[in-house]
Z-matrix of the N, CA and C atoms (Angstrom, degrees):
N
C 1 1.461
C 2 1.572 1 108.30
N 3 1.290 2 114.76 1 132.58
C 4 1.468 3 121.18 2 178.12
C 5 1.524 4 111.13 3 -90.56
N 6 1.311 5 116.92 4 138.63
C 7 1.451 6 122.06 5 174.11
C 8 1.550 7 109.23 6 -97.92
N 9 1.334 8 111.81 7 131.01
C 10 1.473 9 119.50 8 178.84
C 11 1.539 10 107.41 9 -109.35
N 12 1.327 11 117.82 10 131.14
C 13 1.453 12 120.57 11 -175.38
C 14 1.495 13 112.70 12 -85.38
N 15 1.372 14 114.75 13 96.12
C 16 1.525 15 118.01 14 173.80
C 17 1.504 16 108.93 15 -73.25
N 18 1.363 17 117.27 16 128.11
C 19 1.485 18 119.00 17 -179.10
C 20 1.509 19 112.70 18 -63.21
N 21 1.259 20 120.57 19 -18.89
C 22 1.526 21 120.85 20 -179.94
C 23 1.470 22 113.03 21 -104.29
N 24 1.312 23 119.34 22 -30.37
C 25 1.469 24 120.97 23 -174.28
C 26 1.506 25 114.28 24 -107.93
N 27 1.331 26 115.58 25 -12.17
C 28 1.484 27 121.68 26 -177.05
C 29 1.541 28 109.90 27 87.54
N 30 1.256 29 118.08 28 -174.40
C 31 1.532 30 123.26 29 -178.33
C 32 1.522 31 110.15 30 -61.80
N 33 1.370 32 113.61 31 129.95
C 34 1.474 33 120.22 32 -179.86
C 35 1.573 34 105.29 33 -138.23
N 36 1.343 35 116.07 34 159.57
C 37 1.420 36 121.70 35 179.17
C 38 1.513 37 111.88 36 -65.23
N 39 1.263 38 116.31 37 149.52
C 40 1.503 39 121.46 38 -177.73
C 41 1.517 40 114.06 39 -60.04
N 42 1.323 41 116.66 40 -24.72
C 43 1.492 42 118.02 41 -177.36
C 44 1.557 43 109.87 42 -69.21
N 45 1.269 44 119.94 43 -11.35
C 46 1.471 45 123.16 44 178.13
C 47 1.573 46 113.41 45 -84.81
N 48 1.333 47 116.21 46 -9.13
C 49 1.427 48 122.95 47 -172.57
C 50 1.505 49 114.97 48 -115.41
N 51 1.357 50 116.12 49 156.52
C 52 1.451 51 123.00 50 172.26
C 53 1.522 52 107.22 51 -123.06
N 54 1.288 53 117.24 52 135.16
C 55 1.463 54 125.85 53 179.84
C 56 1.503 55 108.28 54 -73.51
N 57 1.353 56 119.50 55 132.88
C 58 1.409 57 123.20 56 179.77
C 59 1.514 58 115.96 57 -110.85
N 60 1.326 59 116.10 58 5.14
C 61 1.469 60 119.76 59 178.30
C 62 1.484 61 113.99 60 90.87
N 63 1.302 62 115.34 61 -172.26
C 64 1.489 63 123.30 62 -178.41
C 65 1.525 64 110.30 63 -62.08
N 66 1.305 65 115.13 64 133.73
C 67 1.450 66 120.68 65 177.29
C 68 1.530 67 111.23 66 -82.75
N 69 1.338 68 115.92 67 159.07
C 70 1.459 69 121.14 68 174.02
C 71 1.524 70 115.98 69 66.67
N 72 1.342 71 117.18 70 30.74
C 73 1.434 72 121.57 71 176.72
C 74 1.520 73 108.10 72 -89.90
N 75 1.289 74 120.47 73 115.39
C 76 1.469 75 125.15 74 -174.41
C 77 1.541 76 109.05 75 -76.10
N 78 1.309 77 114.04 76 131.57
C 79 1.482 78 121.26 77 178.53
C 80 1.577 79 104.68 78 -74.49
N 81 1.337 80 117.31 79 139.80
C 82 1.473 81 121.16 80 -178.49
C 83 1.579 82 110.38 81 -58.46
N 84 1.328 83 113.71 82 142.69
C 85 1.472 84 119.96 83 -179.93
C 86 1.520 85 109.99 84 -63.19
N 87 1.320 86 118.09 85 -42.64
C 88 1.460 87 121.56 86 -179.99
C 89 1.508 88 109.69 87 -130.33
N 90 1.325 89 119.28 88 81.14
C 91 1.464 90 122.13 89 -175.14
C 92 1.550 91 113.52 90 -58.21
N 93 1.319 92 117.75 91 -30.35
C 94 1.435 93 123.10 92 -179.16
C 95 1.541 94 111.45 93 -66.44
N 96 1.334 95 116.36 94 -21.98
C 97 1.469 96 118.87 95 -175.05
C 98 1.559 97 111.02 96 -91.98
N 99 1.349 98 115.95 97 -4.77
C 100 1.498 99 118.76 98 -178.88
C 101 1.534 100 110.73 99 -75.13
N 102 1.321 101 116.84 100 145.29
C 103 1.435 102 120.38 101 171.79
C 104 1.526 103 107.10 102 -76.79
N 105 1.312 104 114.30 103 169.57
C 106 1.508 105 118.33 104 178.54
C 107 1.485 106 109.87 105 -60.07
N 108 1.338 107 118.85 106 -39.03
C 109 1.432 108 122.08 107 -177.40
C 110 1.593 109 109.11 108 -67.86
N 111 1.261 110 116.87 109 -42.59
C 112 1.484 111 120.68 110 178.44
C 113 1.527 112 110.68 111 -64.64
N 114 1.338 113 116.22 112 -40.65
C 115 1.466 114 119.24 113 177.49
C 116 1.477 115 113.22 114 -65.06
N 117 1.346 116 116.56 115 -40.80
C 118 1.458 117 120.69 116 177.57
C 119 1.543 118 111.09 117 -63.53
N 120 1.346 119 115.51 118 -36.91
C 121 1.430 120 118.62 119 177.72
C 122 1.551 121 111.04 120 -64.95
N 123 1.293 122 117.17 121 -40.35
C 124 1.509 123 121.20 122 177.32
C 125 1.518 124 110.82 123 -64.20
N 126 1.296 125 116.63 124 -45.04
C 127 1.499 126 120.15 125 -175.66
C 128 1.552 127 113.27 126 -75.88
N 129 1.242 128 118.18 127 -41.52
C 130 1.450 129 120.30 128 -170.18
C 131 1.554 130 117.86 129 -106.16
N 132 1.314 131 118.23 130 -24.27
C 133 1.462 132 120.06 131 -175.34
C 134 1.512 133 110.59 132 -92.90
N 135 1.330 134 115.37 133 127.69
C 136 1.449 135 119.85 134 179.25
C 137 1.552 136 106.27 135 -135.52
N 138 1.325 137 113.44 136 161.34
C 139 1.491 138 119.48 137 174.44
C 140 1.514 139 108.65 138 -66.57
N 141 1.344 140 115.17 139 153.06
C 142 1.483 141 120.49 140 176.03
C 143 1.527 142 107.58 141 -139.77
N 144 1.351 143 116.12 142 69.36
C 145 1.485 144 118.72 143 -174.03
C 146 1.553 145 109.83 144 -80.51
N 147 1.313 146 112.58 145 162.86
C 148 1.442 147 120.59 146 172.73
C 149 1.529 148 104.89 147 -102.88
N 150 1.295 149 117.51 148 103.65
C 151 1.503 150 122.51 149 -178.24
C 152 1.535 151 110.99 150 133.03
N 153 1.345 152 117.02 151 -151.43
C 154 1.437 153 119.33 152 -177.08
C 155 1.533 154 112.20 153 -63.38
N 156 1.383 155 113.89 154 137.46
C 157 1.408 156 121.43 155 -173.68
C 158 1.513 157 109.72 156 -144.69
N 159 1.345 158 120.02 157 120.40
C 160 1.463 159 124.88 158 -178.67
C 161 1.573 160 109.54 159 -76.15
N 162 1.310 161 117.43 160 126.33
C 163 1.444 162 122.31 161 -175.20
C 164 1.533 163 109.58 162 -131.74
N 165 1.325 164 116.76 163 158.54
C 166 1.477 165 124.31 164 171.33
C 167 1.496 166 109.47 165 -103.22
N 168 1.309 167 115.96 166 135.95
C 169 1.491 168 121.67 167 176.74
C 170 1.484 169 110.17 168 -131.20
N 171 1.341 170 116.61 169 147.90
C 172 1.432 171 123.87 170 179.29
C 173 1.546 172 108.62 171 -118.15
N 174 1.342 173 116.16 172 124.15
C 175 1.496 174 118.58 173 -178.48
C 176 1.523 175 106.88 174 -90.37
N 177 1.324 176 115.25 175 79.07
C 178 1.441 177 123.78 176 -172.45
C 179 1.563 178 114.11 177 -68.87
N 180 1.297 179 117.36 178 -28.49
C 181 1.467 180 120.18 179 -179.80
C 182 1.522 181 112.86 180 -101.39
N 183 1.348 182 116.28 181 11.17
C 184 1.463 183 120.62 182 -178.68
C 185 1.490 184 110.98 183 -129.44
N 186 1.380 185 115.01 184 -114.03
C 187 1.432 186 120.82 185 -176.27
C 188 1.515 187 113.94 186 -78.15
N 189 1.313 188 117.61 187 -5.46
C 190 1.509 189 125.11 188 177.03
C 191 1.544 190 109.38 189 59.14
N 192 1.289 191 117.83 190 43.47
C 193 1.460 192 124.31 191 -179.83
C 194 1.516 193 112.00 192 -119.95
N 195 1.364 194 116.13 193 139.57
C 196 1.475 195 122.06 194 171.74
C 197 1.502 196 107.31 195 -79.63
N 198 1.382 197 114.41 196 143.43
C 199 1.427 198 118.35 197 172.04
C 200 1.541 199 109.51 198 -148.42
N 201 1.294 200 114.46 199 165.82
C 202 1.486 201 121.56 200 -178.93
C 203 1.530 202 107.18 201 -105.66
N 204 1.292 203 116.92 202 137.15
C 205 1.479 204 120.90 203 178.03
C 206 1.492 205 107.54 204 -142.51
N 207 1.329 206 115.25 205 153.62
C 208 1.516 207 119.09 206 177.10
C 209 1.506 208 106.84 207 -110.57
N 210 1.362 209 115.89 208 125.83
C 211 1.445 210 121.96 209 -179.22
C 212 1.542 211 109.14 210 -120.66
N 213 1.296 212 116.22 211 143.25
C 214 1.467 213 122.28 212 177.02
C 215 1.544 214 105.77 213 -84.36
N 216 1.306 215 116.43 214 114.47
C 217 1.489 216 119.33 215 -177.75
C 218 1.524 217 115.02 216 -71.52
N 219 1.315 218 115.42 217 -13.45
C 220 1.513 219 119.55 218 174.43
C 221 1.523 220 112.21 219 -75.87
N 222 1.332 221 114.05 220 -37.05
C 223 1.519 222 118.79 221 -172.59
C 224 1.507 223 110.56 222 -116.30
N 225 1.258 224 122.39 223 -11.53
C 226 1.494 225 128.94 224 -174.33
C 227 1.557 226 112.00 225 69.67
N 228 1.337 227 117.42 226 5.81
C 229 1.446 228 120.25 227 -179.11
C 230 1.485 229 109.69 228 -76.88
N 231 1.369 230 116.31 229 138.53
C 232 1.429 231 123.28 230 170.65
C 233 1.515 232 109.04 231 -79.16
N 234 1.342 233 115.90 232 134.64
C 235 1.451 234 118.58 233 -178.64
C 236 1.540 235 111.06 234 -78.91
N 237 1.309 236 118.50 235 137.02
C 238 1.483 237 119.57 236 -177.65
C 239 1.524 238 112.50 237 -59.21
N 240 1.328 239 115.14 238 142.41
C 241 1.434 240 122.24 239 176.62
C 242 1.551 241 113.24 240 67.49
N 243 1.331 242 117.22 241 17.66
C 244 1.465 243 118.05 242 179.78
C 245 1.520 244 114.63 243 -92.93
N 246 1.360 245 117.32 244 -11.03
C 247 1.450 246 119.08 245 -177.92
C 248 1.515 247 110.18 246 -84.13
N 249 1.321 248 116.68 247 134.19
C 250 1.503 249 121.52 248 176.50
C 251 1.483 250 110.53 249 -160.71
């Protein structure tokens, strides 16, 4: 079982959380002006780096708060001090 560091509740088991995808993805300024291909890129295409990766997590079985954390995709380890 992996422990995820909630900034408000402390480390909790992964079963208490829901993954929210890549963090810091900017919403389009004018979504109505996007072509279908551009919209599909925004909705479905995300980075897939090998190493540190900023993610959004929701503590659904705890404080029910969204937070940003950085996880190393090679080891699945959350980097210290990355939750906020």
